[in-house]
N, C-alpha and C positions, 0 to 999 in steps of 0.2 A: 504493500500500500504506500510506503514512503516514495516510491518511484512515481506514482501518479500525482502525489502531492507536489513533488518537484516539477513535474511537467506542467501541472496546472499553474504553479507559481511563476514559472518561466513564461508561459503563455500570457498570463495576466500582465506581467511586466512588459512584454512585447506589445500587447494591446494598448496599455497606457502610453507607451512610447509612440505608438502609431497615432494616437490622438494628439499628442504633443507636437509631432512633426507637422501637422496641418493646422496648428494654432487653434484647436478647438477651445471653446470657452467653458468656464465653470465645470471643470471635470471633477466628478465625484465617483468613488468606487465603493460599492456596497458588498460586504461579505455576507452572502446568503447561504453558505454551506449548511448551517444548522437549521435553517427555516424554509428551505426551498427544495423541491424535487426536480426543478427544471434546469438549474445552473448553480455553480458555486459562487460566482462573482458577477456583478452587473456594473458596467461602466456607463455613466450618464454624462453627456456633454452637449454643448449647444453651438449653433452657428447663428449669425445675425441676419441671414436671408435664406430663402429656400435653395438658391443656387450654392450658397456656401455650405449648407447642410449636405447637399448632394456631393460637393467636392470633398468635404471631410470624409464622408462615408466611402467614397471611391478611393481616396488616398489611404484610408485605413485598410481597405480590402487589398489594395496593391502592395502595401507595406508588408502585410501578413502573408500574402501569396508568395512574395520574394523569400520569406522565411520558411516557406513550405507548409503554411497553415491555411487550410481552405475552410470556408464557412459551411455549416450544415444548411444554412439558408440566409437569404437577405430579403427583407420586406420593406415596402414603402419607398422604394427608390424613385418612383416616377413623380410623386407629388412634393417631396422635399420638406414635409412637415415633421415627420418622425420616421427615421430609418433605423431598422433593427438589424444588426448583424449577429448571427447566432454561431458562436464558435464552441458549442457544447458546454464546457465548464466555465466559459466567459461569454457573456452576452453584452453587446454594446448598443446603446440607444443614443442616436444622434438626433437632437431636436432643433427645430426652429424655435427661437426663444419664446414667442407667445404660446406655442403648443406645449412647451415644457412647463410653463407656468400653469396652463389649463389642466394638464394631466397630473402634474405634481407627483410623479411616480416614485421619486426618491423618498417620499414620506409614507409610502404604503407599508413599509417594513420597519420594524424596530430592529435595526441591524447595525453592526459595527461599520463605520464609514471612514473614508479617507478622502480629504479634499486635496486635489493635486494642484500645485502651483503651475498655472498655465504658462508662466514665463520661463519655466525650465525647458531645456532641450531634451532631456531624458531623465528617467529615474533608474537607479540600479538596485534598490531594495525597497521592501514594503515595511510599513509600520507593523508593530506586533499584533494589532487587531486583525490585520489582513493576512498575515503570514500563515 
């Protein structure tokens, strides 16, 4: 089981770094391992326009594809309001800011969270609540 934990942690760090590469806004990571059956982690981030949301999601997909990680599915690409990229143990939701405020999904769960400094170029490790 420790091998899966390490793979999940590495994938999570790659996914966070993918969001940072495209300058996503208000990046939040939720640790859902103990309370969710569908994923271990959820990354939530925003863009300031529908086109920016689409560009962020595309860049994340390409960044992870280069690392050999393919999504189980991608939803919402055409409208740019909320794009969900499902990487099994890590799910990424990229929102247009007004849609994020409306759905407020980061407050659906009482889960450990980590706010990512969007000015960083990358992260190398996680805080203890997410590790």
